[in-house]
C-alpha atoms as a printed R data frame, in Angstrom:
    type eleno elety resid chain resno        x       y       z
1   ATOM     1    CA   MET     A     1 -109.689 156.872 119.469
2   ATOM     2    CA   SER     A     2 -109.678 153.643 117.676
3   ATOM     3    CA   LEU     A     3 -106.492 151.972 116.171
4   ATOM     4    CA   SER     A     4 -106.430 150.628 112.794
5   ATOM     5    CA   ARG     A     5 -106.532 147.002 112.396
6   ATOM     6    CA   PRO     A     6 -102.990 146.724 110.785
7   ATOM     7    CA   LEU     A     7 -101.482 148.856 113.382
8   ATOM     8    CA   LEU     A     8 -103.164 146.498 116.227
9   ATOM     9    CA   ILE     A     9 -101.908 143.486 114.807
10  ATOM    10    CA   GLY     A    10  -98.240 144.937 114.328
11  ATOM    11    CA   LEU     A    11  -98.378 145.878 118.299
12  ATOM    12    CA   ILE     A    12  -99.781 142.405 119.359
13  ATOM    13    CA   ALA     A    13  -96.887 140.741 117.259
14  ATOM    14    CA   SER     A    14  -94.209 142.995 118.716
15  ATOM    15    CA   ALA     A    15  -95.357 142.190 122.179
16  ATOM    16    CA   THR     A    16  -95.365 138.654 121.632
17  ATOM    17    CA   LEU     A    17  -91.916 138.802 120.264
18  ATOM    18    CA   ASN     A    18  -90.605 140.630 123.249
19  ATOM    19    CA   VAL     A    19  -92.205 138.142 125.611
20  ATOM    20    CA   PHE     A    20  -90.314 135.265 123.776
21  ATOM    21    CA   LEU     A    21  -86.906 137.213 123.857
22  ATOM    22    CA   ILE     A    22  -87.258 138.122 127.565
23  ATOM    23    CA   GLY     A    23  -88.238 134.443 128.535
24  ATOM    24    CA   GLY     A    24  -85.262 133.100 126.641
25  ATOM    25    CA   VAL     A    25  -82.779 135.527 128.333
26  ATOM    26    CA   ALA     A    26  -84.481 134.485 131.560
27  ATOM    27    CA   GLY     A    27  -84.085 130.940 130.964
28  ATOM    28    CA   VAL     A    28  -80.666 131.116 130.279
29  ATOM    29    CA   ALA     A    29  -79.814 133.135 133.324
30  ATOM    30    CA   PHE     A    30  -81.829 130.514 135.397
31  ATOM    31    CA   VAL     A    31  -79.550 127.749 133.991
32  ATOM    32    CA   ARG     A    32  -76.327 129.522 134.623
33  ATOM    33    CA   LEU     A    33  -77.318 130.334 138.335
34  ATOM    34    CA   THR     A    34  -78.562 126.620 139.121
35  ATOM    35    CA   ASN     A    35  -75.615 124.890 137.604
36  ATOM    36    CA   PRO     A    36  -72.209 125.340 139.226
37  ATOM    37    CA   ARG     A    37  -69.165 126.062 137.123
38  ATOM    38    CA   VAL     A    38  -67.053 123.018 136.587
39  ATOM    39    CA   VAL     A    39  -63.325 123.753 137.008
40  ATOM    40    CA   ALA     A    40  -60.532 121.625 135.663
41  ATOM    41    CA   PRO     A    41  -58.269 120.206 138.061
42  ATOM    42    CA   GLU     A    42  -54.643 121.152 138.206
43  ATOM    43    CA   PRO     A    43  -52.437 118.449 136.923
44  ATOM    44    CA   SER     A    44  -50.535 116.570 139.524
45  ATOM    45    CA   GLU     A    45  -46.665 116.321 140.068
46  ATOM    46    CA   SER     A    46  -46.437 113.005 138.456
47  ATOM    47    CA   ASP     A    47  -48.463 114.388 135.482
48  ATOM    48    CA   ARG     A    48  -46.142 117.329 135.012
49  ATOM    49    CA   THR     A    49  -42.996 115.070 134.857
50  ATOM    50    CA   PRO     A    50  -42.318 114.402 131.054
51  ATOM    51    CA   LEU     A    51  -42.324 110.717 130.009
52  ATOM    52    CA   ALA     A    52  -38.924 109.289 129.462
53  ATOM    53    CA   PRO     A    53  -38.368 108.258 125.896
54  ATOM    54    CA   ALA     A    54  -38.880 104.604 125.176
55  ATOM    55    CA   PRO     A    55  -35.499 102.684 125.030
56  ATOM    56    CA   VAL     A    56  -34.641 101.803 121.548
57  ATOM    57    CA   ALA     A    57  -33.968  98.291 120.969
58  ATOM    58    CA   ALA     A    58  -30.094  97.462 120.096
59  ATOM    59    CA   ASN     A    59  -29.528  96.093 116.869
60  ATOM    60    CA   PRO     A    60  -28.842  92.327 117.487
61  ATOM    61    CA   PRO     A    61  -25.090  91.539 116.263
62  ATOM    62    CA   ALA     A    62  -24.853  90.182 112.864
63  ATOM    63    CA   PRO     A    63  -24.188  86.439 112.850
64  ATOM    64    CA   ILE     A    64  -20.553  85.418 112.211
65  ATOM    65    CA   ALA     A    65  -20.145  83.374 109.467
66  ATOM    66    CA   ALA     A    66  -18.380  80.103 110.014
67  ATOM    67    CA   ALA     A    67  -15.093  79.568 108.385
68  ATOM    68    CA   ALA     A    68  -15.323  77.756 105.326
69  ATOM    69    CA   PRO     A    69  -13.309  74.372 105.710
70  ATOM    70    CA   PRO     A    70  -10.420  74.064 103.413
71  ATOM    71    CA   PRO     A    71  -11.061  72.425 100.271
72  ATOM    72    CA   ALA     A    72  -10.277  68.821 100.040
73  ATOM    73    CA   LYS     A    73   -7.417  68.070  97.833
74  ATOM    74    CA   SER     A    74   -8.438  65.891  94.743
75  ATOM    75    CA   ALA     A    75   -7.244  62.619  94.109
76  ATOM    76    CA   THR     A    76   -5.749  63.952  91.086
77  ATOM    77    CA   ASP     A    77   -3.614  66.587  92.956
78  ATOM    78    CA   PRO     A    78   -0.056  65.585  92.487
79  ATOM    79    CA   SER     A    79    0.904  67.479  95.532
80  ATOM    80    CA   ALA     A    80   -1.446  65.095  97.584
81  ATOM    81    CA   SER     A    81   -0.042  61.937  96.390
82  ATOM    82    CA   GLN     A    82    3.789  62.829  96.374
83  ATOM    83    CA   PRO     A    83    5.294  62.637  99.935
84  ATOM    84    CA   ARG     A    84    6.816  65.985 101.189
85  ATOM    85    CA   ALA     A    85   10.664  66.171 100.953
86  ATOM    86    CA   LYS     A    86   12.437  66.139 104.005
87  ATOM    87    CA   PRO     A    87   14.714  69.145 104.675
88  ATOM    88    CA   ALA     A    88   18.340  68.430 103.925
89  ATOM    89    CA   PRO     A    89   20.530  67.806 106.942
90  ATOM    90    CA   GLN     A    90   22.746  70.765 108.101
91  ATOM    91    CA   PRO     A    91   26.370  70.136 106.822
92  ATOM    92    CA   ALA     A    92   28.625  69.612 109.946
93  ATOM    93    CA   SER     A    93   31.239  72.202 110.760
94  ATOM    94    CA   ALA     A    94   33.772  72.402 107.840
95  ATOM    95    CA   ALA     A    95   37.346  71.002 108.445
96  ATOM    96    CA   PRO     A    96   40.109  73.527 107.639
97  ATOM    97    CA   PRO     A    97   41.065  73.314 103.856
98  ATOM    98    CA   PRO     A    98   44.183  71.093 103.210
99  ATOM    99    CA   GLY     A    99   47.297  73.103 103.521
100 ATOM   100    CA   GLU     A   100   45.912  75.585 106.043
101 ATOM   101    CA   ARG     A   101   47.929  75.256 109.222
102 ATOM   102    CA   LEU     A   102   46.573  75.535 112.733
103 ATOM   103    CA   ALA     A   103   48.638  77.447 115.298
104 ATOM   104    CA   ARG     A   104   50.451  75.054 117.627
105 ATOM   105    CA   PRO     A   105   49.998  75.700 121.448
106 ATOM   106    CA   PRO     A   106   53.090  77.330 122.872
107 ATOM   107    CA   LEU     A   107   55.619  75.168 124.661
108 ATOM   108    CA   TRP     A   108   54.871  76.319 128.203
109 ATOM   109    CA   THR     A   109   51.630  74.371 128.033
110 ATOM   110    CA   ALA     A   110   53.612  71.169 128.134
111 ATOM   111    CA   GLY     A   111   54.012  71.883 131.734
112 ATOM   112    CA   GLU     A   112   50.267  72.010 132.758
113 ATOM   113    CA   GLN     A   113   50.577  68.721 134.698
114 ATOM   114    CA   LEU     A   114   53.663  69.945 136.698
115 ATOM   115    CA   SER     A   115   53.844  71.474 140.160
116 ATOM   116    CA   PRO     A   116   53.488  75.238 140.553
117 ATOM   117    CA   GLN     A   117   57.150  75.583 141.113
118 ATOM   118    CA   SER     A   118   58.042  73.554 138.096
119 ATOM   119    CA   ARG     A   119   55.924  75.418 135.807
120 ATOM   120    CA   ALA     A   120   57.168  78.786 136.969
121 ATOM   121    CA   ALA     A   121   60.761  77.148 136.275
122 ATOM   122    CA   LEU     A   122   59.669  76.051 132.915
123 ATOM   123    CA   ARG     A   123   58.335  79.561 131.850
124 ATOM   124    CA   GLN     A   124   61.549  81.189 133.022
125 ATOM   125    CA   THR     A   125   63.677  78.678 131.029
126 ATOM   126    CA   LEU     A   126   61.694  79.112 127.956
127 ATOM   127    CA   ARG     A   127   61.630  82.972 128.387
128 ATOM   128    CA   ALA     A   128   65.577  82.965 128.473
129 ATOM   129    CA   VAL     A   129   66.068  80.900 125.354
130 ATOM   130    CA   ASN     A   130   63.621  82.986 123.581
131 ATOM   131    CA   GLN     A   131   65.623  86.079 124.369
132 ATOM   132    CA   LYS     A   132   68.769  84.129 122.952
133 ATOM   133    CA   ASN     A   133   66.848  83.211 119.815
134 ATOM   134    CA   GLN     A   134   65.494  86.736 118.922
135 ATOM   135    CA   PRO     A   135   68.544  87.742 116.836
136 ATOM   136    CA   ILE     A   136   68.657  84.317 115.151
137 ATOM   137    CA   THR     A   137   64.835  84.324 114.105
138 ATOM   138    CA   ARG     A   138   65.172  88.053 113.058
139 ATOM   139    CA   GLN     A   139   68.087  86.939 110.755
140 ATOM   140    CA   ALA     A   140   66.239  83.876 109.435
141 ATOM   141    CA   ARG     A   141   63.420  86.036 108.468
142 ATOM   142    CA   ALA     A   142   65.562  88.462 106.732
143 ATOM   143    CA   GLU     A   143   67.155  85.810 104.708
144 ATOM   144    CA   ARG     A   144   63.785  84.626 103.285
145 ATOM   145    CA   ARG     A   145   62.851  88.062 102.533
146 ATOM   146    CA   SER     A   146   66.000  88.625 100.568
147 ATOM   147    CA   ALA     A   147   65.627  85.199  98.811
148 ATOM   148    CA   LEU     A   148   61.908  86.084  97.507
149 ATOM   149    CA   GLN     A   149   62.847  89.522  96.571
150 ATOM   150    CA   ALA     A   150   65.944  88.183  94.464
151 ATOM   151    CA   LEU     A   151   63.246  85.694  93.061
152 ATOM   152    CA   SER     A   152   60.953  88.519  91.643
153 ATOM   153    CA   THR     A   153   63.575  90.279  89.955
154 ATOM   154    CA   PRO     A   154   64.057  89.843  86.238
155 ATOM   155    CA   GLY     A   155   67.130  87.460  85.763
156 ATOM   156    CA   ALA     A   156   67.176  86.314  89.173
157 ATOM   157    CA   ASP     A   157   70.096  83.858  89.979
158 ATOM   158    CA   PRO     A   158   68.609  80.674  91.257
159 ATOM   159    CA   ALA     A   159   71.715  79.748  93.151
160 ATOM   160    CA   GLU     A   160   71.631  82.962  95.221
161 ATOM   161    CA   VAL     A   161   67.975  82.284  96.071
162 ATOM   162    CA   ALA     A   162   68.888  78.868  97.054
163 ATOM   163    CA   ARG     A   163   71.825  79.974  99.064
164 ATOM   164    CA   ARG     A   164   69.733  82.366 101.030
165 ATOM   165    CA   LEU     A   165   66.962  79.910 101.831
166 ATOM   166    CA   ALA     A   166   69.618  77.384 103.088
167 ATOM   167    CA   ASN     A   167   70.690  80.036 105.476
168 ATOM   168    CA   ALA     A   168   67.357  80.740 106.677
169 ATOM   169    CA   ARG     A   169   66.638  76.865 107.247
170 ATOM   170    CA   ALA     A   170   69.982  76.769 109.275
171 ATOM   171    CA   LEU     A   171   69.040  79.380 111.297
172 ATOM   172    CA   ASP     A   172   65.694  78.125 112.227
173 ATOM   173    CA   GLN     A   173   67.474  74.868 112.995
174 ATOM   174    CA   GLU     A   174   69.983  76.564 115.202
175 ATOM   175    CA   ALA     A   175   67.021  78.395 117.239
176 ATOM   176    CA   ARG     A   176   65.164  75.154 117.603
177 ATOM   177    CA   ALA     A   177   68.294  73.454 118.664
178 ATOM   178    CA   ASN     A   178   68.552  75.898 121.516
179 ATOM   179    CA   VAL     A   179   65.034  75.442 122.622
180 ATOM   180    CA   GLU     A   180   65.514  71.625 122.812
181 ATOM   181    CA   SER     A   181   68.781  71.899 124.537
182 ATOM   182    CA   ALA     A   182   66.975  74.412 127.221
183 ATOM   183    CA   LEU     A   183   64.108  71.746 127.398
184 ATOM   184    CA   ALA     A   184   66.700  68.809 128.005
185 ATOM   185    CA   ALA     A   185   68.576  70.634 130.624
186 ATOM   186    CA   PHE     A   186   65.394  71.519 132.500
187 ATOM   187    CA   ALA     A   187   63.856  68.125 132.512
188 ATOM   188    CA   ALA     A   188   67.215  66.774 134.133
189 ATOM   189    CA   THR     A   189   66.164  68.631 137.145
190 ATOM   190    CA   LEU     A   190   62.712  67.277 137.474
191 ATOM   191    CA   SER     A   191   61.511  64.104 139.272
192 ATOM   192    CA   PRO     A   192   60.739  60.914 137.197
193 ATOM   193    CA   THR     A   193   57.165  61.457 137.539
194 ATOM   194    CA   GLU     A   194   57.292  65.182 136.366
195 ATOM   195    CA   ARG     A   195   59.717  64.336 133.699
196 ATOM   196    CA   ALA     A   196   57.265  61.808 132.272
197 ATOM   197    CA   ALA     A   197   54.300  64.417 132.410
198 ATOM   198    CA   LEU     A   198   56.734  67.026 130.747
199 ATOM   199    CA   ALA     A   199   57.483  64.410 127.986
200 ATOM   200    CA   GLU     A   200   53.616  63.861 127.330
201 ATOM   201    CA   GLY     A   201   53.087  67.405 127.250
202 ATOM   202    CA   LEU     A   202   55.728  68.259 124.832
203 ATOM   203    CA   ARG     A   203   54.372  65.119 122.776
204 ATOM   204    CA   GLN     A   204   50.977  66.692 122.444
205 ATOM   205    CA   VAL     A   205   52.596  70.255 121.509
206 ATOM   206    CA   TYR     A   206   54.587  68.798 118.914
207 ATOM   207    CA   ALA     A   207   51.850  66.743 117.380
208 ATOM   208    CA   ALA     A   208   50.254  70.011 116.529
209 ATOM   209    CA   PRO     A   209   51.080  72.047 113.307
210 ATOM   210    CA   ALA     A   210   54.173  74.192 113.738
211 ATOM   211    CA   GLN     A   211   54.127  77.863 113.278
212 ATOM   212    CA   GLU     A   212   57.246  80.182 113.295
213 ATOM   213    CA   GLU     A   213   56.805  82.462 116.232
214 ATOM   214    CA   GLY     A   214   59.167  84.137 118.949
215 ATOM   215    CA   GLY     A   215   57.818  81.990 121.642
216 ATOM   216    CA   GLY     A   216   59.732  78.884 121.244
217 ATOM   217    CA   ARG     A   217   57.640  77.854 118.103
218 ATOM   218    CA   PHE     A   218   59.349  77.090 114.912
219 ATOM   219    CA   ARG     A   219   58.155  76.340 111.418
220 ATOM   220    CA   ARG     A   220   58.721  72.592 110.240
221 ATOM   221    CA   GLN     A   221   60.880  72.551 107.380
């Protein structure tokens, strides 16, 4: 049985296509079998360590501006031409105002140059005379207070005020006379050298302003 011409041509074309397909598949398989498979190498330990970040450069410090020099004083500046005034000198310690009296040292200081026994005897003498003068000095102060009280009252009697002040002065003189008599009697018991030393000490004591006090000191009238 003979095939028709178109059918024959289709069979031939199909067989040819199959041959080409089978040859392509065989070629690919041959290439895969002949060439070994390339395996990528595993990364080393050093490759696994992460890289440290690059150090960031520190910003350079800003330059310090140089201090500007002080402006030069102009020739027309009056403060530059005028000399600076010197500070006023400190005033010396002010002297006590007139009329203010300083306390006179006690009489026993007149015996500082005496022997210890003589100094003790001088203190005992002054202590005894002061005890004797205490009622006298108290009466003198009472007379002065009475005089001032009478002077402050309306219609004060000047004669009464003067009389009381005179009594106070007389009592002061009596107390002073008692002290001087006791000192003279004490000086008579000293040697000439100590007597001269006592006289010099008394001169220094009496040269100071007087002050009425119960310790052998009396106000100068």
